[in-house]
C-alpha positions as CSV (number, residue, x, y, z in Angstrom):
1,X,14.4,-34.3,-18.3
2,X,12.9,-30.9,-18.7
3,X,9.3,-30.5,-17.4
4,X,9.1,-34.1,-16.2
5,X,11.8,-33.6,-13.9
6,X,10.5,-30.3,-12.7
7,X,7.1,-31.8,-12.1
8,X,8.6,-34.7,-9.9
9,X,10.8,-32.2,-7.9
10,X,7.6,-30.0,-7.3
11,X,5.5,-33.2,-6.3
12,X,8.3,-34.1,-3.8
13,X,8.6,-30.6,-2.3
14,X,4.8,-30.6,-1.8
15,X,5.0,-34.1,0.0
16,X,7.8,-32.7,2.2
17,X,5.8,-29.6,3.1
18,X,2.9,-31.8,4.0
19,X,4.9,-34.0,6.1
20,X,6.4,-31.2,7.8
21,X,3.1,-29.4,8.5
22,X,1.6,-32.6,9.8
23,X,4.5,-33.2,12.1
24,X,4.3,-29.6,13.4
25,X,0.5,-30.0,13.9
26,X,1.0,-33.3,15.7
27,X,3.6,-31.7,18.0
28,X,1.3,-28.9,18.7
29,X,-1.6,-31.2,19.6
30,X,0.7,-33.3,21.9
31,X,2.2,-30.1,23.6
32,X,-1.3,-28.7,24.2
33,X,-2.5,-31.9,25.7
34,X,0.5,-31.8,28.1
35,X,0.0,-28.2,28.9
36,X,-3.7,-28.9,29.7
37,X,-2.8,-32.0,32.0
38,X,-0.2,-30.0,33.9
39,X,-2.7,-27.1,34.3
40,X,-5.4,-29.5,35.6
41,X,-2.8,-30.9,38.1
42,X,-2.1,-27.6,39.4
43,X,-5.7,-26.6,39.7
44,X,-7.1,-29.8,41.3
45,X,-4.0,-30.7,43.4
46,X,-4.1,-34.3,42.3
47,X,-1.6,-36.1,40.2
48,X,-4.3,-37.6,38.2
49,X,-7.0,-35.1,37.6
50,X,-8.9,-37.2,35.1
51,X,-9.4,-41.0,35.7
52,X,-11.7,-43.6,34.1
53,X,-13.5,-46.2,36.1
54,X,-12.1,-49.6,35.4
55,X,-14.4,-52.0,37.1
56,X,-18.0,-52.3,38.1
57,X,-17.2,-51.7,41.7
58,X,-18.6,-48.2,41.7
59,X,-22.0,-49.0,40.4
60,X,-24.9,-47.9,40.4
61,X,-23.3,-44.3,40.8
62,X,-20.5,-44.8,38.1
63,X,-20.4,-47.3,35.4
64,X,-17.3,-49.0,33.8
65,X,-15.7,-46.5,31.5
66,X,-17.0,-43.3,33.1
67,X,-14.6,-40.5,33.2
68,X,-14.1,-38.8,36.5
69,X,-12.6,-35.3,37.3
70,X,-10.8,-35.4,40.6
71,X,-10.2,-32.6,43.2
72,X,-7.8,-32.9,46.1
73,X,-9.1,-31.1,49.3
74,X,-7.5,-30.7,52.7
75,X,-10.9,-31.0,54.3
76,X,-11.7,-34.1,56.3
77,X,-13.6,-36.9,54.3
78,X,-17.2,-36.8,54.8
79,X,-20.1,-39.4,54.5
80,X,-21.2,-39.8,50.8
81,X,-17.9,-38.5,49.3
82,X,-16.1,-40.9,46.8
83,X,-12.7,-41.9,47.6
84,X,-10.4,-42.7,44.8
85,X,-7.1,-45.0,45.6
86,X,-3.9,-44.9,43.7
87,X,-2.6,-48.4,43.2
88,X,1.2,-48.4,42.7
89,X,1.5,-52.3,42.1
90,X,-1.1,-54.6,40.5
91,X,-0.8,-58.4,41.3
92,X,-1.3,-60.6,38.3
């Protein structure tokens, strides 16, 4: 096969390298996101340090789709503070 076989083999090796590079890059992105999430959990004291407003019940302060960063505190709840509930089971 000569040079044609060598060319095909080199193309296959490039594709394998690109696939491996993309896999490693994806793994690094996922790992970085998990590390950032765990760090936020430690710093904020919350199981869900970042949440998204799912309904319009918090308007006009927050609109649906807004992203909120939560911070747990041992201080008593005061007037004007926003309370976020964790719903374990949703009824259909």
